[in-house]
N, C-alpha and C positions, 0 to 999 in steps of 0.2 A: 504494500500500500504506500502511496506517495505520502510521506510524512508532512508535506507542506500543504496538501489538499485539505480543504475543510468541507465535510459533508453538508449538504443542504439540510435545512431544518425540515424534517418530514412530519413532525408531530407524533412520532411513534414513541412507545414506551417499552423498548426492548433491551434496555441495559446499556452498558458502556462500550460494547464491541462495535466495530464499524457496521454501518447499515448494508443490507444486501438487496440487490435488485435482480429480478428475473425478467429477461427480455426475450419474448418469442421471436423467432426469425432473426436472431442477432448475428448470424454467421456472415451476412453480406448485405450489400445495398443499404437501405435506410436503417435497418436494424443494427448494422455494425456502427454506423455513425452515432446512433443513440447509445449503444453500449460504451463506446469510447468516451462519450460525454459524461456518462454517469461515473465511469472510472476516474475521470479527471476531478469529479466532485467528491471523490473519496469513498465510493461504494465498492464493495466486492460484487462482481458482475457474474451472473449465471447466464452464459451464452447458449440459449436454446437453439437447436437445429433439428431438422427432419432428416434430410439425406445429405446435406452439405457438410460432411465431417471435416474435410480438409480446410474449407473456408472458416469453419468454427474454430479449429485449432489455430489458424492464422490470426483470427481475431483475438483469441486468448493470448497468443504470443505477443501481439502488438500491445495489448494492455499491460502485460507483465513487463515488457521492455520499457514502458513508460513509468514503471514503479507501482503499478496497480495489481490488484488481485482479481483473477478470473478463472472460471472453470467452464468447460463445455458440457452440455447436458443434452442427450438425444431423446426425442419423444415424437411419436407420430400424432399430430394434432387431431387425426380422425379416430384415434383409439382412446376412448375414455379411461381405460385402466392404466394406460401409459402416462396420462396427465396426472392422475392420482399418485402414481409411483414417482413421477418427477418431483412433485411437491414434497412427498415424504423424503426423498433423497436430499433435497435442499435443506430441510429441517434437520435431518440426521447429520449433515455436514456442518451447517452453520448455527443451528439452534434458533434460527430466526429467518424471517423474510420481511422486508420493509416495503418494497415496491414491486408491483407486477405491472409490466408494460406489455399489453397485448398488441404486438406490432405485426406479427406474421399475417400474411393474406395470400389467397390464390385469386388470380385475375385472368379472365379469358373472355373473348368476344362471344356473345350469344344474344338471342332476342326472344321475346315472348312467343313468336310464331313457331320457333323450331328448337327451343332449348331442350336439352336432353335431361331426363330425370336424374341420371347419374351425376351430371355436372351440377345440377341444382343441389343435390345432396352433398356433394363435395364442398361446394361453396358454403353452404349452411354449416357443415361440420367444422370447417377451418375458420371461417370468417365470423361466426357468431357462437356456435355451440362450444367450441374450445375455450374462448374467453370466458363464457359463463361457467363452464366446469372448472376452469382454473381459479376463477374467483371464488367458487364454492369451496374448493379444496383449500385455498388460502384462508378463507374465513374460518373453516373448521380448525385448521392447525393453529392459527393465531388465537382464536377464542380459547382453545384448550390451554394455552400458555399465558393467558391474560395479556396478550400483546396486541398491538395495533399496526395498521399499515394503510396503504393506498394503492388503488388500481387505476391505471390510465389506459383507456381503450382508444386505439388509433382508428378512426373511422374514415370519412371522406367528405369533402365539401359538397359533393354532388347530392348528398342526401339532405342538405340544408336548403330545400326548396329550389334545387337546380337540377331536377331529374331530366333524363333523356332516355330513349329506348335502348341504347347500347349497353353491353355488359350486364345483361339482365340478371343472371344468377348472382353475380357479385353484388350488384346493387341491392337486391332483395335482402341478402344477408347483412350487408353493411347498414341498411336502413333499420333493420331490426335491432342491431347492436346499438346504433346511435340513439334510438328511441327508448332504450332500456336504461339510459343513464340515471334519470331521476329515481326510477323504481329500485335500481340496484343500490343507489346511494342511501335510500331509505331502508332497504332490506338489510344491508350489511352493517349499518350503524349500530353501536358505536365502535365496532371492531375495525371495520374498513371504511375508508372514504373512496368514492368512485367518481372519476372524472373522465371526460372525453375530449379528444383533440381531432379536429377536422382539417387535414391538410389538402392541398390541391396538387397540381402537377409537380412531381419531384424528380423522377428519373425516367429514362427511356423504358418503354414497355412494348410488348408485342413486336410488330415489324417496324417500329419507329426507328429511323436512322438518327444519328447524332444531329444531322442537318435538320431533320424533321422536328426533333426535340427542341433545338435552338429556336426554330421558327415559332413553334407553339409557345415556348416560354416568352417570346417577345410579343405575341399577339393575343394571348388568352386571358390577360388581366388588364384592368384599366391603367395600371402603372407601367406596363411594358416589360415587366420582369416577374419572376415567380419567387416565392419564399425559398431561400436556401435551406438545404437539409440541416445545416448547423443550427438555424433558428428554430426549425421543427424540434430538434433535440433540446434546445434551450427551453422551449415552451413546455415540453413534457416534463423536464426537470422542475420547472416552476410550479406545475400542477401537483407536485408532491408536497408542497407547503401546506401547513395545517389549516389555513383559512379557506382552502378550496374543497368543496364537497358538492357533488352534483353539477359541477361547472362544465361548461362546453366552450372550448376555444376554437375559433376558426383562424387558422394560420395559413393563408393562401395568397397573400398580396392582393386580395380582392377578387380572386377568380370567381367566387360564388356570386358576385354582383353582375357578371356577364352571363345572361341567359343563353343557353345553347340548346340545340335540337339533336346534337350528336356529341359523342365524346371528343374532347379536344385532340386526341390522337388521330381521329378520323377527319376532323374539321381543318386542322392546320398541318399542311404538308409543305415542305420547302419547295419554292418555285423552281 
């Protein structure tokens, strides 16, 4: 652990040891940036991964090289028993968990007219059910130990009254997760606080080239730029503070203000 890093005040009551964060999908992309941000804030980081073992180990190595503490933890987000086992393993190792960041997601193009039931089930299981089950397991473990913590669900700005027909199965699951914020905050209190963050365009997806991404980034918001991933990570860390419960942050440089009829990946292609 970096001796000079000061952990953020999370409002937890778990003793004097460093706080612990579990970040799903932390092996790469946005999840890795969030993991590294929490490590710099003084957290021991549990880097969850599904199949990206080498990327998870690389993330752990990068955090340790910076003086932090990190461990890789595998679990299939579609397997409820593995989620329970992962939570138990974290408590067995650290004796506590302070923050759960539900960052992992599956994303693919489909529509109401032709979505496959298997795809809808997969999206629901990863994008909504897994965060719910992890929150439940976190609540049980913390309550048994008279501890407290916070959950941050990473959702999507499109479900903030900016719906479009693309990415149907993904959007259904994310809309469900986002609309559960207040209920989860009420249900988990006083053991856990539950907040949600709604990002916009962050990284290349699907068949989007770098030129396509740059073009979309410059044209999809009123400001002509998107929120950098580092600021997404900062916002997630801010939501761990004790005054936030049932809070919903939209961090997208105003992308949600631009009404669209299709996903920006399809709307904005480099000329």
